[in-house]
C-alpha positions as CSV (number, residue, x, y, z in Angstrom):
1,M,22.0,-5.5,-10.2
2,P,18.5,-6.2,-11.6
3,D,17.3,-4.4,-14.8
4,R,15.0,-2.3,-12.8
5,P,14.4,-1.7,-9.1
6,E,11.9,-3.6,-7.1
7,I,8.4,-2.1,-7.1
8,V,6.6,-2.1,-3.7
9,C,3.0,-1.0,-3.2
10,I,2.3,0.3,0.3
11,C,-1.1,-0.6,1.8
12,G,-2.7,0.6,5.2
13,S,-5.2,2.6,7.0
14,V,-5.3,6.3,6.3
15,R,-4.8,6.7,10.2
16,F,-1.3,5.5,9.6
17,A,-0.4,8.2,7.0
18,D,2.8,9.2,9.0
19,E,4.0,5.6,9.3
20,M,3.2,5.0,5.5
21,R,5.2,8.1,4.6
22,A,8.2,6.8,6.9
23,A,8.0,3.4,5.1
24,N,7.9,5.1,1.7
25,R,11.0,7.1,2.6
26,D,12.9,4.2,3.9
27,L,12.1,2.0,0.8
28,T,12.9,4.8,-1.6
29,L,16.3,5.5,0.2
30,A,17.0,1.7,-0.2
31,G,16.5,2.1,-4.0
32,V,12.9,0.7,-4.3
33,I,10.3,2.2,-6.4
34,V,7.2,2.8,-4.1
35,V,3.6,3.1,-5.2
36,A,1.4,4.3,-2.1
37,P,-2.3,5.3,-1.5
38,G,-3.2,8.6,-2.8
39,E,-3.7,11.4,-0.1
40,A,-6.4,14.0,0.1
41,D,-6.5,17.3,2.0
42,G,-9.9,17.3,3.7
43,L,-12.9,15.2,3.1
44,I,-13.7,13.2,0.0
45,T,-17.0,11.9,-1.4
46,E,-17.9,8.4,-1.4
47,E,-17.5,8.4,-5.1
48,Q,-14.0,9.6,-4.9
49,K,-13.3,7.0,-2.2
50,T,-14.5,4.3,-4.4
51,A,-12.5,5.5,-7.3
52,L,-9.4,5.8,-5.1
53,G,-10.0,2.2,-3.8
54,T,-10.1,0.9,-7.4
55,L,-7.1,2.9,-8.5
56,H,-5.1,1.5,-5.5
57,L,-5.8,-2.1,-6.7
58,R,-4.3,-1.2,-10.1
59,K,-1.2,0.1,-8.1
60,I,-1.0,-3.4,-6.6
61,D,-1.2,-4.9,-10.1
62,L,1.9,-2.8,-11.0
63,A,3.9,-3.9,-7.9
64,D,6.2,-6.9,-7.2
65,R,5.1,-7.1,-3.7
66,V,2.9,-5.4,-1.1
67,L,4.0,-4.0,2.3
68,V,1.1,-3.5,4.7
69,V,1.8,-0.8,7.3
70,N,-0.2,-1.9,10.3
71,P,1.0,-0.6,13.7
72,G,-0.3,-2.6,16.4
73,G,-1.5,-5.3,14.1
74,Y,-4.5,-3.3,12.8
75,V,-5.8,-4.2,9.3
76,G,-9.2,-2.5,8.3
77,E,-11.7,-3.5,5.7
78,S,-10.2,-1.7,2.8
79,T,-6.8,-3.0,3.5
80,R,-8.1,-6.5,4.0
81,R,-9.6,-6.2,0.4
82,E,-6.2,-5.1,-1.0
83,I,-4.5,-8.0,0.7
84,A,-6.9,-10.4,-0.9
85,H,-6.5,-8.8,-4.3
86,A,-2.6,-9.0,-3.9
87,R,-2.7,-12.6,-2.8
88,A,-5.2,-13.5,-5.7
89,T,-2.8,-12.0,-8.2
90,G,0.3,-13.8,-6.6
91,K,1.9,-10.9,-5.0
92,P,3.8,-11.6,-1.9
93,V,2.4,-9.6,1.1
94,S,4.3,-8.6,4.1
95,F,3.6,-6.6,7.3
96,T,5.3,-4.0,9.4
97,A,3.7,-5.6,12.5
98,P,2.2,-9.0,13.2
99,A,-1.4,-9.1,11.9
């Protein structure tokens, strides 16, 4: 058994919140530490959106790997930026559906 559990950062469009919660649950039950996008009830400002995007890049930095939740193969602009960041920092990236 490793010294610590694997850390996985979930990425994906907010439109897939239910699917990301399911991935979080499944990974957690498998003994993985999960970091995921923050959720907001209601509208957020552009400033908050920018801050959350930057925060999520730091979450990727903490992770051992990234799991992109992309039903139907959809990957939006923000998620593409997160994938590029993960790859630039040497993090393996996998997808729940072919991209």
